C-alpha positions as CSV (number, residue, x, y, z in Angstrom):
1,M,36.8,63.7,39.7
2,T,35.8,66.3,42.1
3,G,32.5,64.4,42.7
4,G,34.4,61.5,43.9
5,T,36.6,63.4,46.5
6,R,35.7,63.3,50.1
7,R,35.6,66.3,52.3
8,R,37.2,66.1,55.7
9,P,34.7,66.7,58.5
10,R,34.4,70.3,59.8
11,A,35.3,69.3,63.4
12,A,38.7,67.6,62.2
13,R,39.6,70.8,60.2
14,R,39.0,72.9,63.6
15,S,41.1,70.5,65.5
16,T,43.9,70.9,62.9
17,V,43.6,74.7,62.8
18,A,43.8,74.8,66.8
19,A,46.8,72.5,66.7
20,I,48.7,74.7,64.2
21,A,47.6,77.7,66.5
22,L,49.1,76.1,69.8
23,M,52.2,75.1,67.8
24,V,52.9,78.4,66.4
25,G,52.2,80.1,69.6
26,G,54.3,77.9,71.5
27,A,57.2,78.4,69.0
28,G,56.9,82.2,69.3
29,L,57.1,82.1,73.0
30,I,60.2,80.2,72.9
31,A,61.8,82.5,70.4
32,V,60.8,85.6,72.3
33,N,62.1,84.3,75.4
34,T,65.4,83.3,73.6
35,Y,65.8,86.7,72.0
36,A,65.2,88.3,75.5
37,S,67.9,86.3,77.2
38,A,70.3,87.1,74.4
39,S,69.4,90.8,74.7
40,E,69.8,91.2,78.3
41,T,73.5,91.6,77.9
42,N,73.0,94.7,76.0
43,E,70.7,96.2,78.5
44,T,71.2,98.4,81.5
45,N,71.3,96.1,84.8
46,Q,69.9,97.1,88.2
47,S,73.1,98.9,89.0
48,G,72.5,101.5,86.4
49,T,75.5,100.6,84.3
50,T,75.3,99.4,80.6
51,R,76.3,95.7,80.2
52,L,78.6,94.5,77.5
53,A,77.0,94.2,74.1
54,A,76.3,90.3,73.1
55,G,78.3,90.7,70.0
56,A,81.2,92.0,71.9
57,A,81.2,89.5,74.7
58,G,84.7,88.6,75.6
59,S,86.2,91.1,73.0
60,T,88.7,93.5,74.0
61,V,91.1,96.1,72.5
62,D,94.7,95.3,72.4
63,C,97.3,97.9,72.0
64,P,101.0,97.8,72.1
65,E,102.4,99.2,75.4
66,V,104.5,102.3,74.4
67,A,106.0,102.6,78.0
68,D,108.2,99.6,77.5
69,S,109.9,101.0,74.5
70,L,111.0,104.3,76.1
71,P,114.7,105.2,76.8
72,E,115.8,106.7,80.1
73,L,114.6,110.1,80.6
74,S,115.3,113.2,82.9
75,E,112.7,113.8,85.6
76,K,111.6,116.9,83.6
77,A,111.0,114.9,80.5
78,L,109.5,112.0,82.4
79,A,106.7,114.4,83.6
80,G,105.6,115.3,80.2
81,V,105.8,111.8,78.8
82,S,103.7,110.4,81.8
83,D,100.9,112.9,80.8
84,E,100.6,111.5,77.3
85,L,101.0,107.9,78.5
86,A,98.0,108.6,80.8
87,A,96.0,110.1,77.9
88,M,96.7,106.9,76.1
89,D,95.3,104.7,78.6
90,T,92.0,106.8,78.5
91,Q,92.0,106.5,74.8
92,V,91.9,102.8,74.8
93,T,89.3,102.8,77.7
94,D,87.1,105.0,75.7
95,A,87.7,102.8,72.5
96,Y,86.8,99.6,74.4
97,Q,83.6,101.3,75.8
98,R,82.7,102.1,72.0
99,L,83.2,98.4,71.3
100,T,80.9,97.3,74.0
101,R,78.2,99.1,72.5
102,M,78.4,97.4,69.2
103,G,76.7,94.2,68.3
104,T,77.3,91.5,65.5
105,A,75.1,92.9,62.7
106,P,76.3,92.6,59.1
107,G,79.2,94.9,58.5
108,A,80.1,95.0,62.1
109,G,83.8,94.5,61.4
110,E,83.9,97.5,59.1
111,K,82.0,99.5,61.7
112,V,84.5,98.5,64.2
113,K,87.4,99.7,62.2
114,G,85.9,102.8,61.2
115,E,84.4,103.8,64.7
116,V,86.8,102.2,67.1
117,L,90.1,101.2,65.6
118,D,90.8,104.1,63.2
119,P,90.1,106.9,65.6
120,L,92.0,105.1,68.3
121,E,95.3,104.8,66.1
122,K,94.9,108.4,65.0
123,S,94.8,109.8,68.7
124,R,97.3,107.3,69.8
125,A,99.7,108.6,66.8
126,E,99.1,112.2,67.8
127,S,100.3,111.3,71.6
128,I,103.2,109.4,70.4
129,G,104.3,112.2,68.2
130,R,104.2,114.5,71.3
131,I,106.1,111.8,73.2
132,T,109.0,111.7,70.7
133,D,109.2,115.6,70.4
134,S,109.4,115.7,74.3
135,I,112.4,113.2,74.3
136,G,114.2,114.7,71.4
137,K,114.0,118.2,73.2
138,S,115.4,116.5,76.3
139,T,117.9,114.2,74.8
140,G,118.8,115.6,71.5
141,E,117.7,112.5,69.9
142,R,114.2,111.3,68.8
143,P,113.4,107.6,69.6
144,S,112.6,105.5,66.5
145,G,110.1,102.8,66.3
146,L,107.5,104.3,68.6
147,D,105.3,105.5,65.6
148,D,104.9,101.5,64.9
149,L,103.1,101.3,68.2
150,A,100.0,103.3,67.2
151,A,97.9,100.7,65.7
152,C,95.5,98.3,67.8
153,E,93.4,95.3,67.3
154,V,90.2,94.1,68.6
155,R,90.7,90.3,69.7
156,T,88.4,87.9,71.4
157,A,89.6,86.8,74.8
158,P,90.4,83.2,75.4
159,G,87.6,81.5,77.4
160,G,85.4,78.6,77.7
161,T,87.4,75.4,78.4
162,T,91.0,75.6,78.9
163,G,93.1,73.9,76.1
164,N,95.3,71.0,76.6
165,G,99.0,71.3,77.4
166,S,98.8,72.2,81.3
167,G,101.8,71.0,83.1
168,D,103.9,70.8,86.5
169,T,105.8,74.0,87.4
170,G,109.5,73.1,86.7
171,A,112.4,73.8,88.8
172,D,113.1,77.0,87.0
173,G,109.7,78.2,88.0
174,K,108.1,77.7,84.5
175,D,105.3,75.6,83.3
176,S,107.1,72.6,82.1
177,G,104.0,71.2,80.3
178,D,103.5,71.8,76.6
179,K,101.4,75.1,76.2
180,G,98.5,75.0,73.9
181,S,98.5,77.1,70.8
182,G,95.6,79.2,71.6
183,D,95.9,82.8,72.6
184,Q,97.8,83.4,76.1
185,G,98.3,79.7,76.1
186,T,94.8,78.9,76.5
187,G,93.5,76.1,74.2
188,G,95.6,74.2,72.5
189,D,92.5,72.1,71.4
190,G,90.5,75.2,70.7
191,G,88.2,75.1,73.7
192,T,84.9,76.6,73.7
193,P,83.9,80.3,72.9
194,P,83.9,82.9,75.9
195,A,80.7,84.4,77.2
196,A,80.3,87.7,78.6
197,G,80.8,87.5,82.2
198,G,80.7,89.6,85.3
199,E,78.0,91.7,86.8
200,N,79.1,94.3,84.3
201,G,79.6,92.4,81.4
202,N,83.4,92.8,81.3
203,G,84.4,89.8,83.4
204,P,85.5,87.7,85.3
205,E,83.9,84.7,83.5
206,A,83.2,81.1,84.8
207,T,86.7,79.8,83.3
208,D,88.6,82.5,85.3
209,F,87.9,80.4,88.5
210,V,89.1,77.0,89.5
211,D,88.5,74.9,92.5
212,I,92.0,74.9,94.2
213,R,91.6,71.3,95.4
214,T,91.9,70.2,91.8
215,V,95.1,71.9,91.2
216,R,98.2,69.9,91.4
217,P,101.0,71.3,93.6
218,N,103.3,73.7,91.6
219,V,105.4,75.6,94.4
220,N,109.1,75.1,94.3
221,R,111.5,75.6,97.4
222,A,113.3,78.7,97.6
223,P,117.1,79.0,96.7
224,E,119.3,77.7,99.1
225,A,121.0,80.3,101.4
226,R,124.7,80.6,100.9
227,S,127.4,81.8,103.3
228,G,127.1,85.5,103.6
229,A,123.5,85.6,102.9
230,S,121.1,88.0,104.6
231,R,118.7,85.7,106.2
232,G,116.6,88.0,108.5
233,S,113.1,89.5,108.2
234,F,111.6,92.8,109.3
235,S,107.7,93.1,109.5
236,V,105.8,96.4,109.4
237,D,102.0,96.6,110.6
238,C,100.3,99.3,108.7
239,G,96.9,98.1,109.1
240,V,94.3,97.0,106.2
241,N,93.0,100.3,105.2
242,E,90.3,100.4,107.9
243,N,89.9,104.0,107.5
244,K,88.8,103.5,103.6
245,N,91.5,105.4,102.1
246,Y,90.8,105.0,98.3
247,N,91.3,106.6,95.0
248,T,91.7,105.9,91.5
249,D,94.9,107.8,90.8
250,N,98.3,106.4,90.5
251,V,100.9,108.7,91.3
252,I,103.9,106.5,90.0
253,V,102.6,105.9,86.5
254,A,100.3,109.0,86.2
255,P,101.6,111.8,88.3
256,G,99.2,114.8,88.0
257,V,96.4,112.7,86.3
258,T,93.2,112.2,88.0
259,N,92.0,108.7,87.4
260,G,95.2,107.6,86.2
261,A,94.7,104.1,87.3
262,H,91.1,103.6,85.8
263,H,90.5,101.4,89.1
264,T,90.3,101.9,92.8
265,H,93.4,101.5,95.2
266,D,93.6,100.5,98.9
267,Y,96.1,102.7,100.5
268,V,98.1,101.8,103.7
269,G,101.0,103.5,105.2
270,N,101.4,107.0,103.9
271,Q,98.0,108.8,104.2
272,D,98.4,111.6,101.6
273,V,98.9,109.8,98.3
274,N,97.0,110.9,95.2
275,A,97.9,112.1,91.8
276,F,99.1,115.4,92.8
277,S,101.3,114.2,95.8
278,N,105.2,114.5,95.6
279,N,108.4,113.8,97.7
280,D,107.7,116.7,100.0
281,T,104.1,115.8,100.8
282,F,105.0,112.2,101.4
283,A,107.6,113.2,103.8
284,A,105.2,115.8,105.6
285,A,102.3,113.2,105.7
286,G,100.9,111.0,108.6
287,T,101.1,107.1,108.4
288,S,98.9,104.1,109.3
289,C,102.0,102.1,110.3
290,D,102.8,101.4,113.9
291,A,106.3,102.5,113.2
292,K,106.1,106.4,112.8
293,G,109.3,106.4,110.9
294,D,107.7,104.3,108.2
295,K,105.8,106.7,105.8
296,S,106.0,104.3,102.9
297,S,103.0,104.0,100.6
298,Y,101.8,100.4,100.0
299,Y,98.9,100.2,97.6
300,W,97.2,97.8,95.7
301,P,93.8,97.5,93.4
302,V,90.8,96.7,95.7
303,M,89.0,93.3,95.5
304,R,85.2,93.3,95.0
305,V,82.5,90.6,95.1
306,Q,80.0,91.2,92.3
307,D,77.0,90.8,94.4
308,G,74.8,93.8,93.2
309,T,76.1,96.2,96.0
310,Q,76.2,99.8,94.6
311,E,79.4,101.1,96.1
312,F,80.2,104.6,96.8
313,D,81.9,104.8,93.4
314,Q,79.2,103.1,91.3
315,N,78.6,106.0,89.1
316,N,82.2,107.3,89.2
317,D,85.3,107.1,87.0
318,G,87.3,104.3,87.9
319,G,84.4,102.4,89.5
320,G,81.1,101.6,88.0
321,K,81.5,103.8,85.1
322,E,84.5,101.6,83.9
323,G,83.2,98.3,84.8
324,N,84.7,97.9,88.5
325,V,81.3,97.0,90.3
326,G,80.2,95.3,93.6
327,K,81.2,95.4,97.2
328,I,84.7,96.5,98.1
329,L,86.3,93.8,100.4
330,T,88.7,94.8,103.0
331,A,91.5,92.4,103.7
332,K,91.4,90.5,107.0
333,Q,95.2,90.6,107.1
334,A,97.7,92.8,105.3
335,E,101.1,91.2,106.2
336,I,103.9,93.4,105.0
337,K,107.5,91.9,105.4
338,Y,111.0,92.8,104.2
339,V,113.2,89.8,103.6
340,G,116.8,89.4,102.7
341,S,118.8,87.9,100.0
342,P,119.8,84.3,99.7
343,T,123.3,84.9,98.1
344,S,124.5,88.4,99.8
345,K,124.0,91.2,102.2
346,V,121.7,93.9,101.3
347,V,121.9,97.6,101.1
348,G,119.3,100.2,102.1
349,M,116.6,101.4,99.8
350,P,117.0,105.0,98.6
351,K,114.1,107.4,100.1
352,F,111.4,107.8,97.5
353,L,112.4,104.7,95.4
354,R,109.2,103.6,93.6
355,I,108.5,100.1,92.4
356,I,105.6,98.3,90.7
357,T,105.3,94.5,90.7
358,G,103.0,92.8,88.3
359,D,101.2,94.2,85.2
360,A,97.8,95.8,85.3
361,K,97.6,95.1,81.6
362,A,99.2,91.6,81.6
363,F,96.0,90.3,79.8
364,T,96.8,92.1,76.7
365,N,100.5,93.0,77.1
366,G,101.6,89.4,77.7
367,T,103.1,87.9,80.8
368,A,106.5,89.1,80.6
369,N,106.0,91.5,83.7
370,A,103.1,89.5,85.4
371,N,103.6,88.7,88.9
372,A,100.3,87.8,90.3
373,H,99.8,85.0,92.9
374,F,96.6,83.7,94.3
375,S,95.9,80.7,96.7
376,C,93.8,79.8,99.7
377,T,94.9,79.4,103.4
378,G,96.0,76.0,103.9
379,F,97.2,75.7,100.1
380,E,99.7,78.4,100.0
381,D,102.9,76.1,100.3
382,K,101.4,73.8,97.5
383,V,99.5,76.0,95.0
384,Q,100.0,79.5,93.6
385,L,97.7,80.7,90.6
386,T,98.6,83.5,88.3
387,D,95.8,83.1,85.6
388,K,93.0,81.6,87.8
389,Y,90.9,83.0,90.8
390,P,90.8,80.3,93.4
391,I,87.5,78.9,94.7
392,C,88.4,78.0,98.2
393,P,86.9,75.2,100.3
394,K,84.8,76.0,103.5
395,G,86.9,77.5,106.1
396,S,89.8,78.6,103.9
397,D,90.3,82.3,102.8
398,V,91.4,83.8,99.5
399,V,95.1,85.0,99.6
400,R,96.9,87.3,97.3
401,S,100.6,87.4,97.6
402,F,103.3,89.7,96.2
403,A,107.2,89.4,96.0
404,F,108.8,92.8,94.7
405,Q,111.8,93.3,92.8
406,S,114.7,93.0,95.0
407,C,117.7,94.3,93.0
408,W,118.3,98.1,92.4
409,D,120.6,99.8,89.9
410,G,122.3,102.0,92.6
411,Q,121.2,105.2,91.2
412,N,117.7,105.9,90.2
413,T,114.4,106.1,92.3
414,D,112.3,105.5,89.1
415,S,112.5,105.0,85.3
416,A,110.7,105.9,82.3
417,N,108.8,102.5,82.1
418,H,108.9,102.3,86.0
419,R,110.7,98.9,85.9
420,S,114.4,99.1,84.5
421,H,115.7,100.8,87.7
422,V,114.9,97.6,89.7
423,A,114.8,93.9,88.8
424,F,114.3,90.4,90.1
425,A,117.2,88.4,91.2
426,D,117.9,85.3,89.1
427,A,116.9,81.6,89.7
428,N,119.7,81.4,92.1
429,G,119.0,84.5,94.0
430,N,121.7,86.7,92.3
431,C,121.4,90.4,91.2
432,A,122.7,91.1,87.7
433,G,125.8,92.9,87.2
434,G,125.8,96.4,88.5
435,F,122.6,95.8,90.5
436,K,122.6,95.7,94.3
437,A,120.5,93.5,96.6
438,I,118.0,95.6,98.6
439,P,115.5,94.4,101.1
440,Q,112.9,92.6,99.3
441,L,109.3,93.7,100.1
442,T,106.7,90.8,100.2
443,M,103.0,91.2,101.0
444,R,100.2,88.7,101.7
445,L,96.7,89.9,101.7
446,V,94.1,87.7,103.1
447,Y,90.3,88.1,102.4
448,S,87.0,86.5,103.5
449,V,85.3,85.8,100.1
450,P,81.8,84.7,99.5
451,T,82.1,81.4,97.6
452,P,81.5,81.8,93.8
453,V,79.0,79.5,92.4
454,I,79.4,78.1,88.9
455,A,76.6,76.5,86.9
456,N,75.7,76.2,83.2
457,G,79.1,77.9,82.2
458,Q,78.1,81.0,84.1
459,V,79.5,82.3,87.4
460,K,77.4,83.9,90.4
461,N,79.0,85.9,93.2
462,A,82.1,86.3,91.4
463,Y,85.0,88.1,92.9
464,A,87.7,89.9,91.2
465,V,90.4,92.6,91.8
466,D,89.8,96.1,89.9
467,G,91.4,96.9,86.7
468,F,91.5,98.6,83.4
469,P,88.0,97.8,81.8
470,E,89.5,96.4,78.8
471,Q,91.4,93.8,80.9
472,L,88.3,91.9,81.6
473,H,89.1,91.4,85.1
474,K,91.5,88.7,84.5
475,P,93.6,87.6,87.4
476,I,96.8,87.8,85.6
477,N,96.4,91.5,85.9
478,D,97.0,91.8,89.6
479,H,99.8,94.1,90.8
480,D,100.9,96.1,93.6
481,D,102.6,99.5,94.0
482,F,105.2,100.8,96.6
483,I,107.0,104.1,97.6
484,S,109.7,103.8,100.1
485,V,109.4,106.6,102.4
486,M,111.2,105.2,105.6
487,D,113.3,107.5,107.6
488,Q,117.1,106.8,107.5
489,N,117.1,105.3,111.1
490,L,114.5,102.8,110.4
491,M,115.9,101.9,107.2
492,N,119.3,101.3,108.9
493,Q,117.3,98.9,111.6
494,V,115.7,97.0,108.5
495,V,119.3,96.4,106.7
496,D,120.9,95.5,110.1
497,C,118.1,93.0,111.1
498,L,118.2,91.3,107.6
499,N,122.1,91.1,107.4
500,K,122.3,89.8,110.8
501,G,119.9,87.1,110.4
502,R,117.2,88.3,112.9
503,N,113.4,88.4,112.8
504,C,112.4,91.9,113.8
505,G,109.7,94.5,113.8
506,A,105.9,94.1,114.2
507,G,104.8,91.0,115.9
508,T,108.2,89.5,116.8
509,P,109.2,89.1,120.5
510,P,111.8,91.1,122.0
511,E,115.3,90.1,121.2
512,N,117.2,88.2,123.9
513,A,114.1,87.9,126.0
514,N,113.6,84.4,127.7
515,G,116.7,82.9,126.1
516,A,115.4,83.4,122.5
517,G,119.0,84.0,121.3
518,K,119.8,83.3,117.7
519,G,123.2,82.4,116.2
520,D,124.7,84.6,113.6
521,D,124.5,83.6,110.1
522,D,128.1,82.6,110.0
523,G,127.5,79.8,112.6
524,G,128.5,82.1,115.7
525,K,126.9,81.2,118.9
526,G,123.5,82.3,119.9
527,N,123.1,85.2,122.4
528,G,120.5,83.8,124.7
529,E,120.7,85.0,128.4
530,S,119.7,82.0,130.2
531,D,122.1,79.0,130.4
532,D,119.5,76.4,130.1
533,K,117.9,77.7,126.9
534,G,120.3,77.6,123.9
535,G,120.1,80.1,121.2
536,Q,118.9,79.1,117.7
537,G,121.6,77.5,115.8
538,G,123.4,79.2,112.9
539,N,124.0,77.8,109.5
540,D,127.3,76.3,110.4
541,G,125.8,74.2,113.1
542,K,126.4,76.0,116.5
543,G,123.9,76.6,118.9
544,G,123.8,79.3,121.5
545,N,125.5,79.0,125.0
546,D,124.6,75.5,126.1
547,G,123.3,74.8,122.6
548,K,126.1,73.3,120.9
549,G,125.5,69.8,119.4
550,D,125.2,67.7,116.5
551,N,123.7,69.9,113.4
552,G,123.3,72.8,115.8
553,K,120.5,71.6,118.1
554,G,119.8,74.1,121.0
555,D,118.6,72.8,124.3
556,T,115.4,74.8,123.7
557,G,115.6,76.7,120.6
558,N,113.7,80.1,119.9
559,G,111.9,79.7,122.7
560,G,108.9,81.9,123.6
561,A,105.6,81.0,125.2
562,T,106.4,77.4,124.9
563,E,109.9,76.0,124.9
564,A,110.0,74.2,121.8
565,P,113.2,72.6,120.4
566,A,114.5,73.7,117.1
567,K,117.1,72.3,115.0
568,G,119.7,74.6,113.6
569,G,121.2,74.5,110.2
570,T,123.2,71.4,109.1
571,P,127.0,71.5,109.3
572,N,127.5,72.2,105.6
573,G,125.1,75.3,106.1
574,Q,122.0,74.0,104.0
575,D,118.7,75.0,105.5
576,E,117.1,71.4,105.5
577,A,116.2,71.6,109.0
578,K,112.7,72.0,110.6
579,G,112.1,74.7,113.1
580,S,109.6,76.4,115.4
581,G,107.8,79.6,115.1
582,S,109.1,82.6,116.9
583,S,106.7,81.9,119.8
584,G,107.8,78.6,120.2
585,D,104.3,76.9,120.2
586,E,103.4,77.3,116.3
587,A,103.2,74.3,114.2
588,V,106.5,73.0,112.6
589,K,107.3,74.6,109.4
590,S,109.6,73.0,106.8
591,G,112.4,74.5,105.0
592,G,113.5,78.3,105.4
593,T,116.2,79.6,107.6
594,A,117.0,77.2,110.4
595,G,114.3,77.6,113.1
596,A,112.9,80.9,111.6
597,D,109.4,81.9,111.7
598,A,109.4,82.4,107.8
599,P,105.9,82.6,106.2
600,R,105.6,80.8,102.8
601,T,105.7,84.5,101.2
602,E,109.4,84.4,102.0
603,S,110.3,80.9,101.1
604,T,108.1,80.4,98.0
605,V,106.4,83.3,96.4
606,A,109.5,85.4,96.5
607,S,111.6,82.6,94.7
608,E,108.8,82.0,92.4
609,A,108.6,85.5,91.2
610,Q,112.3,85.9,90.9
611,R,112.7,82.7,88.8
612,A,109.5,83.6,86.7
613,Q,110.8,87.1,86.0
614,S,114.5,85.9,85.2
615,G,113.8,83.0,82.9
616,A,114.7,82.7,79.3
617,N,111.1,82.7,78.0
618,P,109.3,85.5,79.6
619,D,106.0,84.9,77.9
620,T,105.2,81.7,79.9
621,S,107.3,82.6,82.9
622,A,104.2,84.0,84.9
623,S,102.1,81.1,84.4
624,P,102.9,78.3,86.9
625,S,99.3,77.7,87.8
626,A,98.9,74.4,86.0
627,V,95.3,73.6,86.3
628,S,95.5,70.1,85.1
629,R,92.9,68.1,87.2
630,P,94.6,65.2,88.9
631,E,93.1,61.7,89.2
632,G,93.5,62.0,92.9
633,G,96.1,62.9,95.7
634,E,96.6,62.6,99.3
635,D,96.1,66.4,99.9
636,Q,93.4,66.9,97.4
637,E,90.0,65.8,96.8
638,P,89.0,64.2,93.5
639,A,88.3,66.6,90.7
640,G,84.6,66.9,90.2
641,S,82.4,69.9,90.1
642,V,84.3,72.9,89.6
643,N,82.7,74.7,92.7
644,P,82.5,73.2,96.2
645,A,79.2,73.0,97.9
646,P,77.9,76.4,97.7
647,Q,77.5,78.7,100.8
648,A,73.7,80.0,101.5
649,E,74.7,83.4,100.4
650,G,76.0,82.4,97.2
651,S,72.9,80.5,96.1
652,Q,70.0,82.4,97.5
653,G,67.3,83.3,94.9
654,S,68.8,81.2,92.2
655,L,65.6,78.8,91.9
656,A,63.2,82.0,91.8
657,E,65.5,83.7,89.2
658,T,65.8,80.6,87.0
659,G,62.1,80.1,87.1
660,S,61.3,83.7,86.2
661,Q,63.6,83.7,83.4
662,L,62.6,80.2,81.9
663,W,58.7,80.1,82.4
664,P,57.8,81.6,78.8
665,A,60.0,79.2,77.3
666,A,58.6,76.4,79.3
667,A,55.0,77.4,78.6
668,G,55.9,77.7,74.9
669,A,57.2,74.1,75.0
670,L,54.0,72.8,76.6
671,M,51.9,74.7,73.8
672,L,54.1,73.0,71.0
673,C,53.5,69.6,72.6
674,A,49.9,70.2,73.0
675,G,49.5,71.1,69.4
676,L,51.3,68.3,68.1
677,V,49.3,66.0,70.1
678,V,45.9,67.6,68.9
679,L,47.1,67.2,65.5
680,L,48.0,63.6,65.7
681,R,44.5,62.9,67.2
682,S,42.7,64.9,64.6
683,R,44.5,62.9,61.8
684,R,43.8,59.5,63.5
685,H,40.2,60.4,63.9
686,T,40.1,61.5,60.2
687,A,41.8,58.2,59.0
688,R,39.1,56.2,61.0
689,R,36.2,57.7,59.2
C-alpha cells in the first residue's frame, strides 16, 4: 500500500508550512493587540492616576444613606454625628477604590465580598454604633433601624443604550412616559452593557451625553401668580471665582473634616469658607459680592473638561487621587438671583441659614433629592436635562441651573440631614403647613465647553462636574450649596423688593429713572416720573401715570435705553402678557410677571424643581429629561449622529491615535490573509500535479 502512495512535492510542503506560519503569526498579532487594548483600562495613564480595572468598568459601591434616617439633633450632638457621617463617606470611597483594582478572574465575586463589602460593612456598623450612642446621650433615646443601613452592595451602573419608555414632562413636572424597568429607569429593553468611561475610568461615559437638538421640549410654565404674591426679584453680583478660591471641604455636611466633599468646589461671596469656618468667621470675612452687606457663601462643584490637563490638584485628595481630573473650567457667567413666591409674600432668611439643593450621591441614593438642570444657551426655555450632559451646537454654551428650596420651618438654620428645615413649595407654589415662604435663591452658571466627540461608543473631550468617585461623574449628582450671611439691612431690601414686585439689585436700572415706574402687584398705578412714559402695568390692569388702558398698557412701559411698549397684566391678574426687558430694548420674552425682565431660571427651573420635589413619586420626579429622539420639529434638527460637527480641538490627533492603536491588528490581519492565499495556491498546485 505504501508503495502506491504519491508523496507531495517538497516545494508544496514548504509553501504549506509558510502559509501556516503566516496565519499563526497574524492571529497572534491580533490577539496581542486585543489583549493590550483590554488591559489599557488597568494601566496607569499619562496623568499618573490608576484607571478603572476592566472587570470593574461601570461598577460602583452602593450604600444606604444614613443621614436621611436621622432624627432632629441639638447642635452639640450634630457635630459628633457629622464627623461619623464624613468618616462613612471616606469608607465608601476607599471601598470603591479597592473595587476598581479588581478584575473579573474566577472567584472575583467572593474576592469582592471578602475584600470590599465585608470590611466596609464592619466599618460602617462601627460608625453607626457611635452615631446611635451620641444621639442616645443627647436625646435620651437611641434611634432604631440604623443598624440595618450598614450593608452595601456592588452594582453595575446602567449604561450603553438607553432603554425604552422616555416620555414628555407632564404638567406636574414628572416624566409622563412609561419608565423602563432597568436600574434608575434606564433600559426597559435591557440596553447594552456599560463601558469604562472618562479619563480616569470612572466616568462620564458616552451614554451620559445627548445632543440637545434631539431632545423634545420638556419645560413647563411656572405656577400662575395669585393676588398677594411676591413678584419681584433681587440680583447679586459675586463674580465667577476669578481668584480661584477652591477647596475640597464642605462645612455644611462635614464641619471640621478636611476633604469632606471628596471633590473640588468653586466659592463666590464669602472668602473664608473651609471645613473649620464657623458663623463668627463668616461674619468677619471679606466678600467677592458687589454688595458688601452680602457675605453669603455660594459654592458648587467645579466643572472640568477631561482633556489630559494636569491641574493643581492632580495628585491631591478630592482631585486626581479620587478620579476628578482634567482642566477646571471657570464659568463665563454666574447669575445669582432671589425671587419671590407666586402665592404669598416672603419673610427674610435667618442669618447663617444653610441650604443644599440637589444630591451629590443621587446616582446611588436615587432621585428623591436630585435637582440637577443642564441645558444650552438658546434652549433653556425648551429643554432641561437632569440625567444627561448636553452637547450644544456651535455658538451655544452649556448652562447649569439651580433653584433652591423656598420654604423654611421658621426656626432652624440647619437640620441633621441638612434638608428637613427647608422644603420646596408644592406644584401650585404653596409652602406646607407651618413653613414660611422665603426669598428663593436661583443660580445660572454658563460655561464655554469644548464639544465632546462620541465615536464607537466612546466619548473624547468629555466634560463633567466633580463628584464622589463612586458616583461615576453622572450628571444627576449635580448640586449647589449656600450659607446666608446677609446683614439685616440688605435682607430687608431683598424682602421689600420681592414683596413690592420690583426688580432690584445688580444689573437693574435705578428705580424711577426715565419714567421706568412699575405698578404695585395689586394693580396700583405705576410711579414713573414723566407724564409721557407710563409705569409698567400691575396685575389688575392699571398702568402708571398716563398708562391706564385696556389690559394695563402703558404708553411706554419699563423704558430704559429704548422706549419699548410693554403690556401689563390682564384684568383678571393672569400673567399671560409679553413684556420687554428692563433695558427696554431686549427681545420680547413670554410669560412671567407682566413686562418684567425675568430670566427662565425664575419662570421655569424654579417651578420645575418645586414640582419635581413635591410630587407623589419622588423616585422619578427629578427626571424630566425625556431623551426620546423626535422625528423632527420646527425648533430642532432631525436626530442623527449623537454629536454635532466636532470642533478642531475636540478631534485633533484622533487619526494618529487610532492608527497607533490599530496597526498591529491590521498587520496581523494582512498576514492571516496572505497565509490563506499561499495555502490555497499551494493546494491548487499540488492538485494539478
